[in-house]
VOLUMVEX-630215 format. One record per residue: x, y, z of N, C-alpha, C, O, CB in turn. Coordinates in steps of 0.001 Angstrom, whole numbers, plus 500000, padded with zeros to 6 digits. Glycine has a CB too. Example, Ala and Ser with C-alpha at 12.3 -4.5 7.8 and 13.67 -1.06 7.14 Angstrom:
BEGIN
513190494310507800512300495500507800513200496700507800514236496681508465511308495527509046 512850497750507080513670498940507140512900500030507870513409501138508039514084499402505725 
// end
This chain:
BEGIN
081758847035926254081795847495924857080478848170924499080445849241923892082073846312923889 079379847497924901078039848028924602077824849369925301077228850288924739076945847021925034 078324849465926544078189850702927322078938851851926650078451852979926567078713850496928758 080164851515926163080954852543925476080264853010924190080291854193923853082359852006925152 079647852063923482078953852400922231077772853317922487077558854288921761078479851131921521 077004853004923528075850853848923890076330855237924280075748856242923872075035853213925055 077393855289925072077937856585925499078388857414924308078168858623924251079108856383926463 079028856735923352079497857444922150078331857986921338078388859095920807080349856515921276 077261857178921249076069857622920504075447858833921178075047859787920510075027856482920398 075368858793922507074780859922923248075601861187923063075050862277922905074670859588924742 076915861040923084077784862213922879077591862791921490077507864006921311079261861841923090 077520861884920493077318862329919112075976863004918950075875864025918270077429861156918145 074919862441919575073579863022919505073558864422920124072963865351919578072563862111920216 074225864550921280074295865857921949075014866875921082074618868038921003075003865733923305 076067866422920438076832867339919577075993867820918416076050868994918052078098866663919052 075203866914917823074336867292916707073306868303917164073051869295916482073643866059916109 072699868043918351071688868967918877072259870354919105071588871363918889071106868432920177 073529870387919552074145871686919820074585872371918542074446873588918414075331871525920750 075110871616917599075704872212916407074659872640915397074822873669914741076660871244915766 073584871869915258072610872157914205072019873553914310072026874275913313071502871143914242 071489873991915505070976875358915584072056876391915312071793877423914696070365875609916946 073275876112915772074349877078915570074668877207914078074897878300913561075611876661916360 074673876064913415074949876101911978073879876876911251074156877623910312075052874691911407 072630876686911707071515877424911102071667878913911365071447879747910486070162876922911649 072057879228912620072195880635912991073315881305912208073251882496911907072455880768914491 074352880515911880075482881097911162075079881574909756075744882427909169076620880075911064 073977881007909224073537881398907892072551882531907880072204883031906810072946880246907208 072082882956909047071088884023909147071425884969910298072199884637911195069681883430909341 070829886144910245070876887084911362069437887337911789068621887820911004071613888429910970 069138887010913024067761887069913511067550888317914382068261888532915363067418885788914311 066575889117914006066224890328914750064826890154915340063906889732914640066288891596913831 064664890474916608063380890322917281062507891555917142062994892685917199063594890015918740 061211891329916957060244892422916840059129892211917846058489891160917859059672892514915400 058895893207918690057751893200919599056775894257919115057126895434919030058187893465921085 055550893848918795054531894800918375053155894213918651053036893074919104054687895158916875 052122894993918376050745894598918715050038894040917484049504894796916672049952895802919287 050037892736917353049367892101916219047918891752916542047115891508915641050121890846915800 047590891729917825046200891560918266045930892569919378046847893222919876045925890088918759 044664892687919758044301893640920803043942894998920240043792895155919028045429893786921789 043804895978921114043272897289920730044174898068919779043698898952919067043035898108921957 045477897753919756046408898480918888046824897666917659047853897944917043047644898876919677 046022896663917308046395895746916227046551896446914878047380896038914065045361894652916106 045758897502914628045867898205913343047255898808913169047800898829912066044797899306913239 047817899298914265049151899893914193050223898809914123051234898977913442049400900808915404 050002897697914827050927896579914721050983896023913312052039895606912836050540895489915685 049827896021912647049777895564911260050569896512910361051265896076909443048313895458910775 050457897818910634051250898794909874052745898551910090053533898615909146050877900240910288 053129898272911343054520897910911630054948896722910778055971896760910095054700897585913125 054143895670910836054485894428910136054656894669908640055567894124908016053406893365910375 053784895478908076053876895790906644055153896559906313055814896280905313052655896599906201 055491897525907157056722898289906941057956897414907054058884897534906255056814899433907935 057965896525908055059090895601908206059218894684906995060325894379906552058926894767909479 058066894243906458058084893317905318058777893931904110059559893266903429056659892906904942 058489895200903846059131895878902713060632896029902963061447895807902068058485897266902472 060982896408904193062402896609904508063201895317904403064293895305903834062553897189905906 062662894229904949063445892989904950063611892441903544064649891863903222062785891938905840 062592892617902697062723892177901307063802892978900585064578892422899807061381892313900571 063848894283900843064878895119900215066278894723900696067216894617899906064617896609900519 066393894511901999067704894171902580068202892839902033069355892724901618067621894112904124 067334891837902033067761890511901583067981890446900073068801889665899589066735889476901991 067237891276899334067441891311897876068818891863897527069351891579896455066351892160897200 069391892648898431070732893218898214071840892364898825072991892789898922070799894620898795 071465891144899238072479890248899783072458890107901287073340889473901866073806890710899374 071444890702901935071345890590903381072326891484904104072686892556903617071559889174903798 072752891042905259073696891797906090074907890921906374074765889797906855073029892270907422 076084891428906082077325890679906259077277889347905507077839888343905945077589890435907750 076587889373904358076482888173903536075488887150904040075426886039903516077802887537903428 074701887509905060073733886581905638072309887105905474072078888314905469074042886342907121 071375886199905342069975886562905243069481887066906596069834886508907636069131885364904760 068670888112906585068061888633907811066692887994908002065897887913907065067940890186907761 066424887539909225065118886996909576064508887824910698065220888299911583065231885511909993 063205887995910660062493888681911734061741887663912572061069886776912046061524889744911167 061864887805913871061175886930914822060138887789915545060487888568916432062189886253915844 058861887649915170057803888493915723057260887939917035057074886731917188056671888637914719 057012888840917971056312888494919214055122889433919361055294890651919398057267888591920462 053925888878919446052703889659919598052497890007921067052268889126921896051483888887919044 052580891310921385052372891709922783050898891868923150050566892239924276053095893005923055 050017891583922188048566891609922422048071892970922933047011893062923551048187890523923422 048852894019922667048541895390923116048561895518924639047875896369925204047170895818922588 049365894654925313049430894640926781050885894755927243051750894042926734048782893342927348 051162895643928200052538895833928674053176894569929230054350894311928964052565896895929726 052429893768930000053016892574930598053418891555929533054403890834929695052035891942931583 052654891499928449053011890611927355054256891102926627055075890300926178051851890484926381 054397892415926512055596892972925874056843892580926661057872892244926075055493894513925764 056748892625927991057872892234928849058231890770928623059408890419928534057533892476930335 057208889913928530057471888497928266058144888310926909058932887384926717056166887688928324 057825889198925975058429889117924651059936889287924681060646888641923910057827890153923751 060438890147925559061887890346925654062566889043926047063538888631925412062224891457926676 062060888390927092062651887129927547062578886058926470063547885340926225061951886641928810 061413885959925828061239884930924799062234885145923655062931884214923251059785884942924257 062298886363923140063123886632921971064621886568922279065409886088921465062776887990921405 065001887050923450066438887105923782066931885780924346067922885228923868066713888230924790 066242885269925364066727884079926061066499882784925286067335881881925320066062883977927401 065376882694924591065043881450923897065399881490922408065938880528921862063565881154924058 065087882625921757065284882695920311066644883268919916067065883152918765064193883526919691 067328883889920882068695884384920678068801885390919528069690885289918682069627883217920414 067878886363919511067960887429918517069140888332918849069593888378919993066639888245918464 069638889051917844070832889889918061070467891291918522071303891987919099071660889974916781 069229891718918277068742893012918749067225893022918662066622892090918129069354894185917924 066606894082919188065156894171919243064646895443918581065326896469918574064683894109920680 063431895363918022062697896512917510061333896513918187060685895469918265062563896466915941 060883897677918684059541897721919283059514898606920507060515899240920841059071896320919653 058352898657921194057084898043920791056289899080919987056880899952919349056262897540922047 054942898991920014054177900046919348053839901163920330054346902277920191052887899471918729 053001900888921309052510901944922186053580902388923173054533901658923447051271901476922937 053407903598923703054340904111924710054288903268925978055316903028926611054025905579925039 053092902820926347052931902036927567053701900718927471054424900343928393051443901764927837 053539900029926354054232898757926172055741898954926036056528898155926542053689898033924945 056129900016925353057552900278925170058221900618926494059318900134926776057760901414924171 057576901439927304058151901786928607058361900532929458059326900427930213057241902787929349 057431899585929314057510898364930118058732897510929777059217896761930625056251897544929930 059230897614928549060349896740928155061720897382928319062736896725928092060180896319926727 061768898649928706063064899339928800063996898662929809065149898373929490062853900808929193 063506898411931010064367897780932021064799896370931629065980896045931759063648897734933356 063878895510931149064326894183930704065366894249929586066312893461929572063136893371930235 065198895170928663066170895329927576067538895718928135068561895166927732065686896393926564 067544896660929054068804897121929641069469896018930465070692895876930454068560898355930518 068654895241931176069179894128931969069803893063931075070848892500931402068070893510932824 069156892792929949069680891800929001070848892343928177071548891585927505068570891337928067 071052893665928233072130894325927478072063893960925992072998893413925407073510893934928057 070903894295925418070684894056923994070160895346923378069311895998923985069687892866923757 070632895742922196070173897000921600068686896951921241068178895936920763070997897320920352 068009898062921482066598898230921140066430899496920317066918900558920701065716898284922416 065738899388919180065324900568918430063813900719918592063051899800918292065729900457916914 063392901888919070061975902188919265061460902882918008061964903949917656061748903080920539 060476902312917322059984902949916102058958904050916334059004905076915655059391901919915218 058017903864917288056843904750917300056447905339918651055663906288918671055697904013916776 056931904845919752056453905310921061056890906750921310058087907038921323056976904394922189 055924907665921510056254909094921590056362909646923006056914910731923189055229909873920854 055852908934924019055964909441925388057442909573925741058204908615925614055231908502926401 057835910746926178059259910984926392059821910218927582061037910070927703059504912452926584 058939909724928472059475908974929605060009907602929217060626906929930043058415908817930653 059783907172927970060425905917927542061930906102927430062684905130927379059848905437926189 062366907372927391063798907656927284064392908110928617065572908456928682064041908720926223 063592908112929668064057908642930951065204907848931567066026908400932299062916908681931917 065257906563931271066282905728931896067694906075931444068673905725932104066008904283931602 067789906777930295069099907098929706069916905829929427071146905869929399069888908034930642 069225904718929225069913903458928974070736903548927691070234904020926672068904902300928884 071976903108927725072808903143926516072382902115925473072921902094924366074257902913926883 071417901261925820070952900216924900069702900623924129069235899875923270070675898942925665 069159901797924427067852902204923881068010903362922903068653904367923209066888902604925019 067411903207921714067489904212920656066085904425920082065408903469919705068496903775919533 065662905680920023064321905980919502064432906730918180065067907781918092063504906811920526 063797906165917154063913906750915811062882907846915583063095908731914753063756905666914745 061766907802916308060706908803916134060924909989917063061661909898918045059324908178916393 060278911098916740060269912256917639059325911971918807058485911074918727059837913557916880 059465912732919885058683912481921093057622913526921376057420914455920594059589912392922257 056945913361922505055825914209922884056210915677922981055448916545922556055257913750924194 057380915963923534057823917358923628058045917958922249057770919137922023059109917457924453 058545917141921329058717917610919950057357917883919308057205918839918548059506916570919114 056355917028919622055006917220919093054429918550919573053905919336918784054088916055919514 054534918785920871053999920029921432054727921239920857054106922237920490054114920022922966 056036921137920786056858922248920284056496922582918830056357923752918476058365921897920391 056344921554917997056021921776916588054624922361916426054406923243915596056133920470915804 053680921866917222052303922379917157052250923846917548051579924642916891051378921562918068 052952924207918614052941925589919078053662926514918096053267927666917916053586925684920459 054700926012917476055395926810916465054469927074915277054433928180914739056688926094915997 053727926050914878052745926207913804051692927244914183051380928125913382052074924860913487 051142927150915388050107928088915829050640929523915882049940930468915520049570927677917209 051876929672916332052498930996916421052551931667915055052363932880914953053912930888917007 052804930896914010052936931444912662051625931423911878051581931827910716053986930677911902 050560930949912523049280930833911820048114931262912699047235930467913033049068929402911343 048132932544913063046996933111913780047221933435915228046462934216915803045887932204913692 048246932861915849048571933137917258047350933088918175046984934112918751049228934496917375 046712931931918327045575931809919243045997932072920681047177931997921023044945930419919131 045010932381921517045307932783922894044993931714923933045600931701925003044544934022923226 044045930808923631043612929835924637043616928423924046043431928231922844042202930193925170 043834927437924931043905926051924476043290925125925523043433925350926725045370925644924187 042610924092925058042096923024925920042775921721925506042999921478924321040525922904925821 043100920888926494043778919616926241042865918477926667042385918444927800045140919545926995 042629917548925757041791916373926022042654915155925741043186915011924641040467916368925138 042797914277926725043758913187926564043287911914927249042543911945928229045114913596927116 043743910791926699043378909511927291044291909182928465045448909599928522043440908397926242 043728908418929401044439908083930631045383906899930402045153905794930893043439907761931760 046440907161929649047497906176929401048827906906929445048867908133929536047298905441928024 049904906156929380051227906780929363051358907737928184051887908839928327052325905710929300 050869907306927007050902908165925816050127909462926050050646910552925812050322907419924601 048890909338926515048046910513926703048594911458927756048634912671927550046654910091927080 049015910905928880049527911737929964050811912453929580051013913612929942049762910896931198 051676911769928849052935912389928421052682913550927474053318914597927584053840911356927748 051755913365926544051461914438925593050704915587926241050892916746925871050662913895924426 049852915271927201049172916341927945050184917197928686050149918425928605048146915754928939 051096916538929415052059917268930222052976918122929353053289919263929696052881916301931061 053399917562928235054275918309927335053576919548926796054160920632926780054734917421926179 052320919396926351051605920543925805051251921555926887051356922760926662050346920084925096 050840921086928041050476922006929135051661922899929511051513924113929652049996921210930379 052823922295929668054006923062930072054456924013928976054756925178929241055149922122930440 054503923521927755055028924356926671054045925430926229054453926525925844055395923492925487 052740925122926282051747926143925933051799927292926926051745928460926542050330925538925893 051905926954928208051999927988929247053241928846929049053191930070929161052020927350930647 054355928184928752055607928913928523055526929803927291056182930843927218056765927936928375 054705929380926312054565930155925067053534931280925190053340932052924251054172929229923919 052881931369926335051940932460926553050488932131926274049635933014926357052327933596925724 050178930869925942048780930472925756048155930154927110048807929585927986048672929248924804 046908930518927273046190930192928495045560928804928342044771928572927427045106931269928810 045913927890929240045326926544929227044028926613930019044045926677931248046314925461929834 042900926602929307041603926838929958040921925548930401039980925592931194040684927593929018 041377924408929906040784923131930307041789922016930074042508922011929074039468922853929528 041832921068931011042629919852930878041718918698931264041402918527932442043938919894931776 041293917908930292040287916871930499040855915487930187041312915218929076039053917144929632 040813914625931191041264913245931039040056912335930815038974912587931347042074912787932287 040246911270930020039149910320929819039684908901929783040869908683929532038382910633928522 038815907941930032039170906529929943039127906097928485038119906295927806038217905658930807 040201905517928008040280905097926610039199904083926268038827903246927091041651904511926312 038698904173925033037729903241924458036360903294925122035592902336925036038261901850924546 036047904411925788034703904589926335033749904936925189034193905449924162034685905704927438 032448904666925342031516904928924242031052906376924148030540906792923109030324904046924383 031224907151925223030628908488925237031544909486925928031902909319927093029264908461925932 031920910537925181032777911599925715032065912949925699032711913993925800034079911686924911 030755912934925574030035914197925418030160915092926643030245916312926509028574913929925135 030174914508927826030307915326929045031655916045929044031732917224929392030165914445930325 032710915341928656034044915948928552034029917077927532034540918165927795035103914889928161 033446916821926376033448917805925293032581919019925633032899920137925227032957917160923996 031501918811926365030666919955926784031414920846927768031291922070927720029349919462927421 032196920227928667032997921041929597034024921870928830034281923024929174033709920140930639 034605921280927795035544922022926951034813923149926233035307924275926179036228921082925928 033653922854925686032867923862924969032545925063925863032555926205925404031569923243924439 032261924800927129031937925883928071033110926852928238032913928021928569031546925300929438 034332926360928008035521927209928148035843927982926860036665928899926874036722926355928548 035195927611925750035339928302924471036801928515924066037211929650923822034635929636924534 037591927439923992039011927608923635039199927895922154038392927487921319039801926363924014 040275928601921843040652928781920427041128927462919831040869927159918667041761929859920285 041835926678920658042471925444920196042045924283921082041966924424922303044013925584920189 041774923139920472041640921884921214042771920973920767043007920802919571040233921209920978 043472920387921740044593919479921465044255918113922030044083917962923240045931920017922075 044157917107921154043783915758921560045005914852921650045916914945920828042765915173920584 045019913979922648045992912892922746045223911589922760044824911114923823046894913030924021 045006911000921582044055909889921453044500908888920392045142909241919402042662910420921112 044135907619920632044315906591919608043107906585918670042167907356918859044513905191920257 043136905712917660042202905796916534040732905675916933039919906498916513042527904726915541 040374904680917725038968904482918092038415905713918780037314906169918470038811903259919001 039186906251919718038736907431920450038746908685919578037864909534919705039611907648921672 039728908806918700039774909962917802038515910018916946037954911090916720041029909906916905 038080908861916475036861908774915668035634909198916466034818909992915999036673907351915140 035515908659917674034374908990918538034397910451918952033360911114918947034369908100919782 035556910953919307035683912337919759035258913330918680034591914320918982037116912619920184 035628913081917449035252914012916391033756913917916063033115914933915797036083913741915135 033212912720916080031772912598915840030986913307916943030014914010916663031358911112915758 031401913125918180030676913733919290030975915222919430030165915957919995031016913021920581 032115915680918932032369917122918868031357917790917939030860918882918211033816917406918385 031070917103916843030039917595915935028670917573916609027887918509916446030011916756914651 028374916521917361027059916375917996026826917404919098025694917843919302026913914977918570 027888917795919814027719918812920864027995920215920318027890921198921051028655918516922057 028351920308919026028610921583918352029778922341918989029680923532919285027355922451918379 030879921625919190032115922226919685032870922808918498033209922087917560032992921179920453 033138924125918538033690924803917365034930925641917693034868926870917643032631925689916742 036043925005918023037283925780918177037777926234916807037339925721915778038381924941918901 038676927184916807039269927618915538040225926557914994040410926434913783040012928958915719 040831925790915910041815924786915520041520923477916265041477923462917495043265925284915818 041322922406915543041355921063916110042761920519915873043133920258914729040250920125915470 043540920344916926044904919849916782045057918555917572044174918177918342045933920908917258 046189917880917372046346916583918038047805916172918112048671916704917416045542915509917311 048041915191918995049365914604919150049523913382918252050093912368918655049614914224920613 049016913494917044049187912423916068048408911172916415047259911249916852050634912083915937 049027910024916222048499908695916536047136908483915890047067908337914670048397908503918055 046031908462916672044725908224916063044357909255915022043731908924914016043672908193917116 044736910504915249044426911587914314045345911578913094045142912337912146044528912927915021 046356910712913130047282910608912004047230909230911351048038908930910471048700910908912464 046291908395911774046188907039911215045605907078909810044794907946909487045322906142912120 046021906139908987045546906100907600044026906010907529043410906557906614046168904918906861 043416905313908505041966905114908480041184906344908948039994906463908660041601903929909342 041843907258909667041114908346910327040264909193909384039100909437909701042084909234911032 040784909659908232039937910491907368039033909692906428038386910270905555040803911405906552 038983908371906600038175907506905737036904907087906460036758907339907656038978906262905300 035977906445905740034752905944906402035042904932907509034193904721908375033832905304905371 036213904304907506036576903388908578036915904131909864036929903540910944037749902526908154 037189905426909744037511906249910896036477907342911079035274907080911105038898906853910751 036955908569911207036050909695911431035387910185910156034398910916910213036794910829912071 035917909792909008035310910197907740035283911702907579036298912372907769033904909651907633 034114912236907227033996913676906980034223914503908237034576915679908152032633913994906407 034023913898909399034270914628910647035754914895910879036121915700911735033703913852911823 036607914212910109038050914426910232038519915682909509039630916157909745038797913226909694 037677916224908628038077917388907829038551918546908706037949918859909733036914917848906954 039629919162908277040209920378908866040955920129910178041447921077910790039119921392909104 041049918862910624041839918587911827043325918679911500043774918271910430041497917190912406 044068919223912447045521919284912330046138918144913142045593917727914163046061920664912810 047260917661912680047965916619913419049458916774913214049919917234912169047499915214912979 050199916381914232051631916216914003051815914942913197051018914010913302052436916162915354 052847914906912408053151913708911633054657913565911526055383914554911425052499913767910226 055111912341911547056539912090911447056981911876910004058170911930909690056912910888912285 055997911629909125056353911338907736055092911327906893054018910972907379057104909983907619 055216911712905637054170911538904634054847911145903318056022911448903115053306912851904467 054122910478902433054735910109901141055300911293900379056257911149899618053722909412900275 054705912472900584055177913662899876056343914359900560056828915381900074054054914630899721 056796913813901683057952914413902352059154914396901411059360913424900684058281913661903673 059946915465901422061039915595900438062282914801900811063390915336900807061415917048900278 062098913529901131063217912664901480063316911537900462062305910902900161063055912097902914 064482911274899931064630910257898879064188908879899365064645908395900401066087910195898400 063305908266898612062792906956898984061383906992899532060726905955899621063689906333899985 060898908197899910059554908313900479058474907892899483057609907073899796059303909745900937 058537908452898310057524908132897292057614906672896853056596906034896583057684909053896073 058834906150896785059019904756896396058435903812897449057826902796897113060510904457896183 058626904153898709058040903339899781056522903353899692055872902316899823058496903847901163 055965904536899469054510904669899333053993903813898178052986903119898320054121906144899114 054672903860897051054244903091895876054303901587896146053388900852895777055121903442894661 055375901133896787055509899710897084054464899265898103053901898175897994056919899402897603 054213900110899081053208899789900107051826899654899460051083898716899750053182900884901220 051498900593898591050188900543897926050076899309897033049024898675896960049955901820897093 051163898985896364051174897807895489050901896539896292050181895652895833052526897689894754 051467896457897475051319895238898290050024895194899084049399894140899206052478895116899240 049618896352899630048545896338900625047312897148900216046346897244900972049069896863901929 047354897728899014046211898454898459045745899610899350044554899916899405045064897499898235 046670900234900030046379901441900805047672902231900936048767901684900811045779901092902218 047526903519901188048707904353901368049109904337902842048244904378903716048443905809900879 050402904279903125050845904183904519050846905527905231051000906576904606052227903584904579 050674905482906538050980906619907398052351906374908025053035905412907675049873906822908500 052742907227908932054132907203909369054504905983910204055689905674910333054421908431910149 053525905280910775053850904122911611054576903045910806055543902451911283052575903540912234 054101902798909578054751901808908712056148902263908318057079901458908290053907901555907456 056299903539908013057604904067907643058583903981908809059757903673908606057476905511907169 058114904251910028059000904170911188059527902751911388060691902552911736058269904639912448 058651901766911163059098900377911251060115900078910155061165899484910403057898899411911148 059785900497908950060687900306907801062064900885908093063076900210907906060100900959906533 062106902136908553063396902785908778064119902195909985065349902170910011063203904285908971 063376901722910980064015901079912134064784899843911706065912899632912151062970900704913194 064189899019910844064871897820910379066043898174909462067105897557909546063888896900909650 065856899161908593066964899588907742068128900104908595069292899838908294066497900681906754 067808900832909648068836901364910545069542900243911281070759900279911460068224902344911547 068776899242911710069367898085912384070354897369911466071438896971911894068268897110912844 069971897211910208070838896525909242072141897294909034073215896698908951070108896348907895 072041898609908951073244899436908774074145899331910007075367899253909884072858900920908513 073532899330911196074312899255912431075053897920912533076220897886912924073399899447913652 074383896829912185075035895518912237076182895464911228077247894918911515074013894385911956 075953896035910048077018896098909030078212896887909550079359896461909411076490896739907725 077931898043910150079013898879910675079732898214911846080924898437912062078464900233911110 078993897391912603079590896679913740080444895501913284081225894947914058078498896187914687 080283895125912009081024894004911422080764892681912151081614891791912187082514894309911435 079579892584912723079228891351913427078003891552914282077365892604914231080389890869914286 077670890541915074076441890584915861076689890727917362075796890461918167075636889342915604 077885891141917736078156891424919146077294892605919602077315893669918982079672891727919372 076542892414920681075561893416921118076204894770921410075677895806921006074831892923922357 077327894768922103077985896032922453078467896770921213078407897999921153079162895776923395 078941896027920230079421896669918999078252897233918181078388898286917558080226895661918147 077109896543918178075924897085917499075455898354918204075115899346917559074781896035917460 075440898309919535075078899506920319075980900679919962075492901786919737075170899215921834 077271900454919909078209901536919605078032902039918169078190903227917888079652901062919822 077702901111917273077464901515915878076236902417915784076224903362914995077282900272914973 075216902139916570074034903003916591074376904369917176073913905392916671072900902347917399 075172904395918224075592905663918837076320906552917835076172907774917848076495905398920047 077099905927916977077940906677916038077300906867914669077915907446913774079257905980915873 076081906390914499075416906457913201075129907908912806074727908724913635074111905648913229 075342908205911542075041909549911043074617909439909579075408909670908664076277910506911200 073329909075909383072786908990908024072361910379907579071460910974908170071585907995907953 072993910889906562072660912228906085071242912292905531070595913338905582073651912667905021 070763911167905001069396911136904484068907909697904431069694908753904371069317911790903083 067598909556904455066929908259904312065492908574903930065121909743903819067012907382905646 064688907553903730063278907779903401062518908413904557061408908912904374062615906471903010 063119908393905759062532908993906954063273910274907347063048910824908425062551907991908117 064147910733906474064947911900906785066287911496907374066578910303907459064203912812907743 067103912442907779068391912117908401068186911295909677067174911445910362069176913409908721 069136910440909985069074909634911208070389909788911964071445909348911508068792908128910881 070300910418913120071451910571914006070937910605915435070006911348915742072273911863913667 071536909808916309071053909697917683071864910577918626073094910597918587071105908243918149 071138911304919476071744912119920526071225911578921858070052911750922191071405913662920347 072112910921922619071687910224923839070524909271923562069594909144924359071285911240924918 070605908615922422069603907622922069068416908152921299067625907364920781069120906977923281 068266909467921205067116910067920534067486910575919146068390911398919001066549911208921373 066786910083918126066987910582916772066482912020916669065423912350917204066271909677915743 067226912859915993066875914276915841065989914416914602066462914777913525068165915179915722 064710914128914769063799914010913627062876915221913496062372915743914491062965912744913755 062662915660912247061779916784911950060312916366912062059911915347911500062069917337910544 059506917160912795058074916901912927057308917763911927057543918967911827057590917180914378 056398917145911197055546917857910246054186918130910874053751917404911768055386917048908939 053514919183910403052121919446910775051267919231909537051524919810908481051934920902911352 050245918389909679049356918096908561047947918596908859047583918832910011049339916587908263 047164918751907797045733919025907943044981918139906959045408917948905820045407920545907698 043847917598907421042995916825906531042198917796905671041420918602906182042050915876907332 042398917711904371041650918518903406041204917591902276042024916913901658042520919720902854 039904917569902015039395916712900956039626915234901214039806914453900279040022917091899661 039620914851902490039785913448902847041208912952902809041437911747902914038975912620901954 042193913857902660043586913451902590044437914312903521044098915460903812044104913544901146 045551913733903983046507914492904774047392915321903858047915914828902859047357913557905647 047551916599904221048448917482903489049393918159904482048984918533905582047647918540902668 050647918313904091051604919032904929051324920530904835051254921092903742053070918715904503 051166921169905996050920922613906029052020923377906771052045924607906748049576922894906681 052935922641907434054013923282908190055093922254908463054770921094908720053486923897909521 056373922634908418056966923933908123056637924420906706056392923623905800058469923861908304 056637925719906542056212926325905279057046925845904096056523925694902992056292927835905377 058345925603904318059208925187903203058944923744902766059416923318901711060672925340903595 058187922988903579057847921607903221056365921451902883055930920367902494058215920664904362 055580922536903031054123922459902864053729922279901406054363922820900499053461923712903423 052644921490901198052119921344899834050788922073899653050326922241898524051946919865899493 050161922513900765048960923357900691049001924355901844049794924212902774047646922493900743 048147925356901773048002926297902873046945925784903850045977925149903432047626927705902345 047120926051905152046134925581906116044814926341906016044800927528905691046688925702907516 043716925661906293042394926294906376042158926665907828042034925794908690041253925345905838 042097927977908098041921928508909451040946929679909387041090930541908520043292928953910072 039957929735910278039604928722911286038886927549910650038467927613909494038727929333912386 038750926477911417037946925350910939036505925827910789035982926479911693038038924122911918 035858925519909678034448925931909524033592925377910658033806924257911123033889925455908162 032637926162911090031718925689912119030935924491911575030694924392910372030749926829912572 030548923597912461029843922390912025028589922736911231028278922070910244029473921524913230 027871923768911651026624924145910992026850924652909563025939924635908735025912925211911809 028091925108909289028390925670907974029028924642907030029300924951905869029313926869908127 029263923440907520029898922423906667028837921744905804027693921565906221030658921366907529 029239921377904608028308920727903689028175919244904026027431918524903360028772920904902230 
// end
């Protein structure tokens, strides 16, 4: 009798252990987020987190998804690819999220593509621009941002309509992001008839790039195109001033040159003036919800967002719409809902995926008066570009 009683208690205990998490899960929908909350890319991970926070509050204030509250399960990849890979296993196998968002950098994002495909779970990429993150053609991978080839194409189109320079130098960091943007610009600039007079690689986060910049200066290019994160973008512009490098156009593949801190004293400050950058979004972009997002972001975080926060925001909003359209949390149905998604407009512009890639418009900005302004395409511009960039000796 005693043995039967113990057995019954054990069975009941096991049932409670199994049912309780399931009951909890039935009341929520959990989405996994991999981003860089610590390490060298923490500033961008923080922007991601802020964008997600605004999106999840909006979604849950409207009743959540399928009548359930949405929860975000964050995994800090520490700005390291191997940690990002561990994040997939943790979030999918242990936490049982229904889909993934992330990572931040191209290097970390590329590292998680195969694990995501193996686990057969949908992934929305918010910010990684290296086009090789899409090389696998995995049906589980969707990128909301434009890529490196789009950056190069938009920059060259801008140059064609604004002075038609003849020569270009490319300076890039030795990472997946830097190499992808270098290759895209090198190929497309050559095809567009520009002479590539210098291609200079550097180790990220080094203290001194003057030797690289002097070699570029010796080639006297009309255009310099940087592929750099924030710390290096700041150093590169300060040292460009110190070596008196004076191209007509300082251009870039976004990222560090498009960070909110870049034109401020926390970044390059006055040395950021007149730099051009690709941008995926600005508060002044003519998309409904852009200004409202900017206002809410400033209210919460006392700073204006750059596009990294918006990409996170729109990735989560897109995930919520896909789950709603899938009428459940079955991974294959969410994947198919993303494939068939066709948002005519959003705060990030239209959202429609072609082989996993969102067809997103790239903007060209210039720092003027310490602020980013859209200068191209002309129909979206709020100011005219300043060309050529004033020589360092002539700046006040």
